[in-house]
C-alpha positions as CSV (number, residue, x, y, z in Angstrom):
1,M,0.0,0.1,0.0
2,R,1.7,3.3,-0.9
3,C,1.7,5.9,1.4
4,A,1.0,9.7,0.6
5,R,3.5,12.2,1.4
6,S,2.2,15.0,3.2
7,R,3.3,18.9,2.4
8,G,2.1,21.3,5.0
9,P,2.3,25.1,4.6
10,K,5.4,24.8,7.2
11,G,6.8,22.9,4.9
12,G,6.7,24.7,1.9
13,Q,7.6,27.8,3.4
14,L,10.6,26.6,4.8
15,N,12.0,25.3,1.4
16,A,10.8,28.5,-0.4
17,L,12.9,30.1,1.9
18,Y,16.5,27.9,1.3
19,Q,15.7,27.9,-2.3
20,R,15.9,31.8,-2.5
21,G,19.0,33.8,-4.0
22,L,20.2,37.1,-2.9
23,T,18.9,39.9,-4.3
24,L,20.9,42.7,-6.6
25,A,21.5,45.1,-4.0
26,E,22.8,42.4,-1.4
27,L,25.5,41.0,-4.3
28,I,26.9,45.0,-4.7
29,V,27.3,44.9,-0.9
30,S,29.3,41.6,-1.0
31,I,31.4,42.1,-4.1
32,A,32.1,45.8,-2.5
33,L,33.2,44.5,1.3
34,S,35.1,41.8,-0.9
35,L,37.0,44.4,-2.7
36,L,37.2,46.5,0.4
37,V,39.1,44.0,2.2
38,V,41.2,42.9,-0.7
39,L,42.2,46.6,-0.7
40,V,42.9,47.1,3.1
41,A,45.0,43.5,2.5
42,S,46.9,44.9,-0.6
43,V,48.0,48.7,1.4
44,L,49.2,46.6,4.3
45,L,51.3,44.1,1.7
46,L,53.2,47.1,0.6
47,A,53.3,48.6,3.9
48,S,54.8,45.7,5.2
49,S,56.9,45.2,2.0
50,A,58.0,48.6,2.4
51,S,59.2,48.4,6.1
52,Y,60.9,45.5,5.5
53,L,62.7,46.7,2.4
54,E,63.7,50.1,4.5
55,Q,65.0,47.7,7.6
56,N,67.6,45.6,5.2
57,E,68.5,48.4,4.0
58,A,69.4,50.0,7.0
59,V,70.9,47.0,8.1
60,Q,73.1,46.6,5.1
61,L,74.2,50.4,5.0
62,G,75.5,49.5,9.2
63,D,77.2,46.9,8.4
64,G,78.9,48.4,5.0
65,G,79.9,51.7,7.3
66,R,81.4,49.7,10.1
67,F,83.3,47.5,7.8
68,S,84.7,50.2,5.7
69,L,85.6,52.2,9.1
70,E,87.3,49.3,10.6
71,I,89.5,48.6,7.5
72,I,90.3,52.3,7.4
73,A,91.2,52.2,11.1
74,R,93.7,49.3,11.1
75,A,95.4,50.8,8.5
76,I,95.6,54.3,10.4
77,R,97.0,51.9,13.3
78,S,99.5,50.8,11.5
79,A,101.1,54.4,10.5
80,G,104.5,55.1,11.3
81,S,105.1,51.1,12.5
82,G,108.9,50.2,12.7
83,N,110.4,47.5,11.1
84,W,111.3,45.3,14.1
85,E,112.8,42.3,11.9
86,A,115.2,45.1,10.5
87,S,116.9,45.8,14.3
88,N,119.8,43.9,16.7
89,H,118.1,43.9,19.7
90,A,121.7,42.6,21.0
91,A,123.5,45.7,19.4
92,G,120.9,48.1,20.9
93,Q,119.8,49.0,17.7
94,I,116.3,50.1,17.1
95,P,113.7,49.0,14.5
96,V,114.1,51.1,11.3
97,S,111.8,53.7,11.3
98,L,111.4,57.3,10.4
99,V,113.8,59.7,10.4
100,P,113.4,63.9,10.3
101,G,114.3,63.8,6.6
102,D,111.5,61.3,5.6
103,S,108.4,62.0,4.1
104,A,105.6,61.8,6.9
105,S,103.4,58.0,7.1
106,I,100.4,60.1,6.8
107,S,99.0,62.4,4.3
108,G,95.9,63.3,2.0
109,L,94.1,65.2,-0.5
110,D,91.0,67.4,-0.3
111,A,87.9,67.1,-2.9
112,R,90.4,64.9,-5.0
113,S,90.5,61.1,-6.3
114,V,93.8,59.2,-7.6
115,S,93.9,56.7,-10.8
116,K,94.2,53.1,-9.8
117,N,97.4,52.6,-11.5
118,G,99.3,55.4,-10.5
119,H,102.2,56.3,-8.1
120,G,100.9,56.8,-4.6
121,I,98.7,60.0,-4.3
122,L,100.7,61.8,-6.8
123,D,99.1,63.5,-10.0
124,P,95.9,63.3,-8.3
125,L,92.5,63.9,-10.5
126,A,90.4,66.7,-10.0
127,K,87.3,65.1,-10.5
128,S,86.1,63.8,-7.4
129,V,82.4,62.4,-6.3
130,N,81.0,65.1,-4.3
131,G,84.0,66.6,-3.1
132,S,85.5,63.5,-1.1
133,D,88.8,63.3,0.0
134,V,91.9,61.0,-0.3
135,L,93.5,59.5,3.0
136,A,97.1,57.6,2.3
137,V,99.0,55.6,4.9
138,R,102.5,54.3,4.8
139,Y,104.1,52.0,7.1
140,F,106.9,49.8,7.5
141,G,106.1,45.9,6.9
142,A,107.4,43.0,9.1
143,G,109.2,39.7,7.9
144,A,111.4,38.7,4.6
145,G,110.2,38.7,1.5
146,F,107.5,41.4,-0.6
147,D,104.5,39.8,1.4
148,G,106.4,39.5,5.0
149,D,105.5,37.1,7.3
150,G,101.7,38.6,7.3
151,S,101.5,40.3,10.7
152,V,101.5,43.4,8.8
153,I,98.8,43.6,6.2
154,N,97.6,46.5,3.6
155,C,94.1,47.7,3.2
156,A,93.7,44.7,0.7
157,G,94.5,42.1,3.4
158,F,98.0,41.4,1.8
159,G,101.0,41.2,3.8
160,V,103.6,43.8,3.8
161,G,107.8,42.6,4.0
162,G,109.9,44.6,6.5
163,A,111.4,47.7,4.5
164,S,115.0,48.7,5.4
165,A,114.1,52.4,3.5
166,E,111.7,54.6,3.9
167,Q,110.6,54.6,0.7
168,D,110.0,50.8,0.4
169,R,107.2,50.9,2.7
170,G,103.7,49.6,2.4
171,W,100.7,52.2,1.2
172,S,96.9,52.1,1.7
173,I,95.4,54.8,0.0
174,F,91.4,55.2,0.8
175,Y,89.5,57.2,-2.2
176,V,86.1,57.6,-4.1
177,A,85.5,56.5,-7.7
178,Q,83.3,55.6,-9.7
179,D,82.7,51.5,-11.3
180,A,81.8,51.0,-14.8
181,D,77.8,51.1,-13.8
182,G,78.5,54.7,-12.6
183,V,78.0,54.1,-8.8
184,A,80.6,55.6,-6.4
185,E,82.4,53.4,-4.2
186,L,85.6,53.6,-1.7
187,R,88.4,51.9,-2.5
188,C,91.5,50.3,-1.3
189,K,94.6,51.6,-3.6
190,Y,97.8,49.4,-2.5
191,R,100.9,48.3,-4.2
192,G,101.5,45.0,-5.2
193,Q,104.2,42.6,-6.4
194,Q,103.1,43.2,-9.9
195,G,102.5,46.9,-9.1
196,W,99.4,49.2,-8.4
197,S,96.1,48.0,-7.6
198,A,92.8,49.1,-6.6
199,D,89.8,46.9,-4.7
200,A,86.2,47.9,-3.7
201,I,85.4,48.3,-0.2
202,V,81.6,49.6,-0.4
203,R,79.3,50.7,-3.1
204,G,77.0,53.3,-2.6
205,V,79.0,56.5,-1.5
206,D,78.2,59.7,-1.4
207,S,80.8,61.5,0.5
208,F,84.5,60.5,2.1
209,Q,85.6,62.8,4.4
210,V,88.8,63.0,6.3
211,L,89.9,65.7,9.6
212,Y,93.7,65.7,10.9
213,G,94.1,66.6,14.4
214,V,97.6,68.2,14.6
215,D,99.1,68.7,17.5
216,T,100.5,72.2,17.5
217,D,102.1,72.5,21.1
218,V,105.6,73.0,21.2
219,P,107.2,70.8,22.5
220,P,104.3,68.3,21.3
221,D,102.4,66.6,23.7
222,G,100.9,64.4,21.5
223,M,97.2,66.2,22.0
224,A,95.5,67.0,19.0
225,N,94.9,71.2,19.5
226,Q,92.9,71.5,16.3
227,Y,91.3,69.4,13.7
228,L,92.0,70.4,10.3
229,N,91.8,69.4,6.6
230,A,94.6,68.1,4.0
231,T,94.2,72.1,2.2
232,A,94.7,73.5,5.4
233,I,97.9,71.6,6.3
234,D,99.6,71.8,3.2
235,G,99.1,75.7,3.7
236,F,100.9,75.5,6.7
237,D,103.9,73.7,4.7
238,A,103.9,76.3,1.9
239,A,104.9,79.3,4.2
240,L,107.7,77.0,5.5
241,S,111.1,78.7,5.2
242,L,113.5,76.1,4.0
243,A,117.1,75.3,4.2
244,G,119.4,73.5,1.9
245,F,121.7,73.9,-1.0
246,D,119.8,71.8,-3.1
247,A,116.3,70.6,-4.3
248,A,117.1,67.6,-2.5
249,A,117.9,69.2,0.4
250,R,114.7,71.7,1.2
251,V,112.7,68.4,0.6
252,R,114.4,66.8,3.7
253,D,114.0,70.2,5.3
254,K,110.4,70.6,4.5
255,N,109.9,66.7,5.7
256,A,111.5,67.5,8.9
257,Q,108.9,70.6,9.1
258,T,105.6,69.7,7.5
259,R,102.5,69.7,9.5
260,W,101.6,66.2,8.5
261,K,104.2,64.9,11.2
262,R,102.1,66.5,13.8
263,V,98.9,64.3,13.0
264,V,98.2,62.6,16.0
265,S,94.6,61.5,15.4
266,I,92.1,61.3,12.3
267,K,88.6,61.9,11.8
268,L,86.2,60.4,9.5
269,A,83.2,60.3,8.4
270,L,81.4,58.3,5.4
271,L,77.8,58.5,3.6
272,L,76.5,55.7,2.0
273,H,73.3,55.5,0.2
274,G,70.9,52.1,-0.1
275,G,70.7,50.5,-3.7
276,S,66.9,51.2,-4.3
277,N,64.4,53.9,-3.6
278,A,63.1,53.1,0.1
279,R,61.6,56.5,0.8
280,P,59.4,57.0,-2.5
281,G,57.9,60.6,-1.9
282,A,60.1,61.7,1.1
283,A,61.3,65.2,1.7
284,P,64.9,65.6,0.8
285,L,67.4,65.6,3.8
286,Q,70.8,67.3,4.4
287,F,73.8,65.7,6.1
288,D,76.6,67.5,7.7
289,L,79.4,64.8,7.7
290,F,80.9,66.5,10.8
291,G,78.1,68.8,12.2
292,A,76.5,71.8,11.5
293,D,78.7,74.4,12.8
294,Y,81.5,73.0,10.7
295,S,79.6,72.6,7.8
296,A,78.4,76.6,8.0
297,A,81.7,77.7,9.2
298,D,84.2,76.2,6.6
299,S,84.5,76.1,2.8
300,D,85.5,72.4,3.1
301,I,83.6,70.9,-0.5
302,G,82.1,67.4,0.6
303,V,81.4,67.8,4.0
304,R,77.8,68.7,3.4
305,I,75.5,66.9,1.3
306,D,71.8,67.9,0.3
307,E,69.6,65.4,-1.5
308,A,68.1,68.0,-3.5
309,A,71.2,68.8,-4.9
310,L,72.0,65.0,-6.2
311,A,70.8,63.7,-9.4
312,P,66.8,62.5,-9.2
313,A,66.9,58.7,-9.0
314,L,69.1,59.2,-5.8
315,R,67.5,61.5,-3.7
316,S,64.9,59.0,-2.2
317,R,67.6,56.1,-1.2
318,A,68.0,55.0,2.1
319,R,71.5,56.6,4.0
320,K,73.5,56.3,6.5
321,L,76.5,58.0,8.1
322,V,79.1,56.8,10.1
323,E,81.9,58.5,12.2
324,M,84.9,57.6,14.1
325,T,88.4,59.2,15.1
326,I,91.0,57.4,15.0
327,L,94.4,58.1,17.5
328,L,97.7,57.3,15.8
329,R,99.9,54.6,17.7
330,N,102.8,55.8,16.6
331,P,104.5,59.0,16.6
332,S,104.6,60.8,12.9
333,M,108.3,62.4,14.0
């Protein structure tokens, strides 16, 4: 016997409720809400990506700055070191080191650059990156042979053998130049066994500036009385009254009197920028590498970097200013 299925009023209303679709207004609202959620999520994602990029740039710039200053500081602390291997302690001889007529262990240039393969800092290049300076450090090495025993190294990490004369001392020269892609980089120049060469230390350099702490006391007490740039020190040397029967004798007298041998400390400032526009739309910033007072009181080129004066592609980069003051371990005299 077949039983008939009963359909009451309540069952029909319930089925109709379940089968009803969305109205057009409800569909539009739901789509709008979905788009709003996607938009908010996209904004948050972009903000998160920008924050990550900025933080990553800051970390890389900090690491690059610290690495660069450590290499320069190590070279400066080697300046004027003697060749102890050449001394005879039993006979009471002192290490081979500078005498008054020898050239100074520290020298530099303002708003200049140097060629990669030229001798030392002779024949400097007038073109520089935002007025960046050149710092040259010289020292006696240690051990036999050109590379020595590895206890004294140049700025590239290669050993420097013990020198028996001042002209054979090792070199560590720091300067800024552009690579093949036009990116400015801080370089280390040194004399290798096959000639002069240079290696990059860090890329993305806006300016490299150097001030020299000079001991002007008579007699000297080893403390810096004033900080001067290379141009000011050369100006004092140009005013020296030199004695000597010939040019070589006058050069020795100049070496004996030069203010470069009164340098007892060195102040460094290095401004670096990142590789991407981490601050899009940000207002241009101004950086004073030795403080606003020095920038305002002195005409030292390159100590003030204004982003508004840089190339448009460089204005929105993340930047890091690192500074350090290094005391010389060995007397410059």
